[in-house]
N, C-alpha and C positions, 0 to 999 in steps of 0.2 A: 405431460412430462415436467417434472420439477427438478431443477439443478440448483443446488446450493453451492455457493463459492465463498470460502472463508479461509482464515489462517489461524494458527495456534499461537503465533508470536509475531509482534511487530506489524509492519505494514508492507508486505512484499508485493502488493499490486493486485489485490482482489477486485477492486473496482475496474481497473484497466482490463483485467482478464474477463470480467463479466461483460463489459461493453464489447470487447473484441469477439467473444463467443457469439453474442447476439448479432454483431455485424456480419460475421462469417457463417451464420447458421444456414444450413442447406434449405433450399426452397421446399424440398420434400418433407422437411421436419416441422412445417408450420411457421407462422409469424411470431417470433419470440417477443416477450415483454420483459424488460429488465426491471426488477424490483429492488430498490435500494433500501435495505433493512439493516443498516449498520447503527447500532444504538450509540456509537460514539459520535455520530453526526454524519450527514451526507455531504458529498462534494459536487454532485452532478449539476444541481440547480445553479450553484455559483459559477461553475465552469462554463455553462452555456447561457447564463443570464435568463433562467427560467423563473416562472412564478413560484415563489416559495410556499404559498398557501394551497397550491394544487398538487396533488400527489398523495403521499401517505397521510398528510394532515387532513385533506378533504375526505379521503377514504375512511379514515378513523372516525371522522364526524358522521359520515353516512352510516357507519356501523352502529354508532351510538343512537342514531335516529331509527334504526331498524330497517333502513333501505336495503333491499336485497335483489332487485331485478338485475340479472346478469348484464343487460345492455348498459347499465349505469356505469360500468367500468370505464367507458370512454370519456366520461366527465372528469376523470382524475388523471388520465394519461397525458403526457406531453411528448412532443416529437423533437428529436435532435436533428441537426443538419444531416441530410442523407436519408432521413426517414425512420431512423431507429426510435422506438417508443419506450418510454421509461415512466416509472412511478418513483418520484423523488422523495427523499427524507430531508427534513430541515437540517441546517448546518449545526445548530446548537445542540450539544450533547444532552441537555436536560429535556428539551422538547423531543429530540430524536428518540431518546430512550422511552419517553412516554408513549409515542405513537407506535413504536415497535412492540412495546409491551401490550398495547391494545390490539395490535395485529395478532400477536401470539395468543391472546386470550379470547379471540372470537372473530375478529375481522378477517382472519386468515381463511375461515370457511367461506366467507363472502367472496374473497379474492379467488380462491380455488374454483368455486362454482362459476364465476364469471369467466375465468380463463378457459375452463373446460367447455363452457357453452360456445365459446368462440374458437375452440380448437387451437389454443395458443399455449406453447410451452412457456414456463416461467423460469427465468434465470435470476436467482436471488443472491444479491451481494450481502452477506451476513457480517462482514468485517471480521473482527477478532472473536473467536469462539472461546471466550474464557468461561470458567465454571459458573459465574454469576450473570452471564448474558441472557437476556430474555428471548434470544433466538433459539434456545435449546429445543423447545417444542416444535419450532418450524423445521429444524434440521431433521427431526425424526420423520417428517412427512416427505422427505426428499426421495426421488428415484435415484439420484446420483449426488454425492458430495465430492467437491473438488477442494482439497486442502492445498492452498497455494503456499509455497515455501521456497526459500533459498537454501542451497546445499551448504549451510554453515553449521558448525558444531553446536552452537547454542540453539538453533531452530531444530536440528535433529534430536537434540536432547529433549526438547519440548514434545516432539512427536513420540519419542520412546516412552516418556513419562505418562503420556495420555493415550497410549495405544489401546489399553484395555477399555478405556472410556469410549473411544471411537468405535471399537468393535461391539461394545455393548449397546450402541444405538440400533443395531440390527438393520442397517440400511441394505437395500438390494445391491448397491454398488458404491464404493468410495475409492477415490484415487488421490495420490499425491502428485501435484503439478509443480514441477521444479522450474524455477525461473533463474535465468542467468543474471550475474551482476555486471556492471560496466566494465568493458574490456576483458571479459573472461568467457572462455568457451568451457562450458560445464558438462560436456558429453561424458567425460571420464567419471565425474562424480555421479551422474545419472546411472551409469553402468554399475557403479559400486552400490548405490542405493537399491538398484533393481535386484542385486544378488540376494538382498534381504526381503524385499517386498514384492518381487516378481512383477507381474503384469499390472499391479496397482500403480506403478510409476509411469507418469506421462511427462514428456519433455525431452530435452530442455526447451523452455520457451525463451526465445532470444531477447536480449536487452536491445530494444529498438526505439530510440528516442523519437525518431520521426513519426512512427505509428502512434506512440504514446502521446505525442503532442496533438495529433489529430483527435484522439479519444478524450483528451483533456480540454478540447476546445481552444487550444493555443495556436492551432494551425488549420487552415482551410485548404482543401484539395478536392478537385473533381474526381480523382481516381480513388479516393478513400484509402483504406489500408489493404485492399485486396492483393496488391502486388508487393507489399512489404514482407520482410522476413517474419514479422509477428503475424501478419495476416495469413500467410501461407501455412505457418505452423498451427495456428488456432483453427483454421479451416479443416485441417486433417483431424484435429481433436474433436471438433464439432461433428464431423461425418461419423467418427467412431462412436460418439455418444448416441447419435440418432440410430445407428445400427444396433446398439447394445440394448436399449430400452424402448419398447413400443411407445410411439407418441400418443396414439389413441387407444390406450389399454382400458379394458373393463375394470371394475373394482379389483384392486391388487390381488393377484393369486400367484403363489410360488411357481406353478407350472408355466406361467406366461413369461416370466422373467428369466433371462439368461444369467446365471450366477457366475461370478468370477472364481478362479481357483482359491482355495482357502489360504490364509496367510501362514507362512512358515512359523513354527513355534519358537518362542523365546529368542527373538533376534538379539544379537550382540551389537550394540551401537558403538560408534567410534568415540574415543576420547579426543580431546583437543590435540591436533597434530597427527592423529592416526592416519596412515596412508590408505588403509583398506577397510572393507566391511567383510564380516564373516557371519556364518550362522552357527548357533550353538549346536553341539552334537548331542 
């Protein structure tokens, strides 16, 4: 199972969501691996003082050498406190873009084969999905795409402008994951967005600084995020994703996957200050 996590604008928390999903992934769904594939540069290695040369850099080098045994994946993986395993991307945008481009141009096949051999789902943090991002070919391989966004007019406008592009990727499933801002309860906005996008809308994901600090390496706790608001919300989303897409599916076949309801045609998106969402008649 491959889950891509990204955004269309800004930085609404794709890395935090990716780590939280992996942390709360159900045991029945396999042992997830977080792949940091943000061409703008990675954050996880710096957050947790990990080795910068081990991860996507070493995996890309293995791909150039032609190393393909699935068991070699463990040589590139690093472990966070609590046991979560990650493939990190370097912080610098130039080097990060290079290794993500290499991943998209061939190393991805190696990574997929290794994860499949170990029965591991991949949770891939793609960062911002702009038209020039090298992650475009990776997204098309996803079982599920999660577009992380805040319910703000500028981000909704980006979604409206690129709706046809997202639909054109032909993914088995994609969702909009709405995250709250500080001091705001966004349930009413989620309901408004759901009137347009239906079951594609997930959330709201709470603004939880305590849990975010744990996932950013700024805070240590024995309990992890399981009892936090963020942890409980993301656990429900993870359970739903595992139930939607088979973890150990044979080569993709339409009859194996449960399709989501089609998107309503021609959504009318709100202008700045608009209080409601409607569908075009």
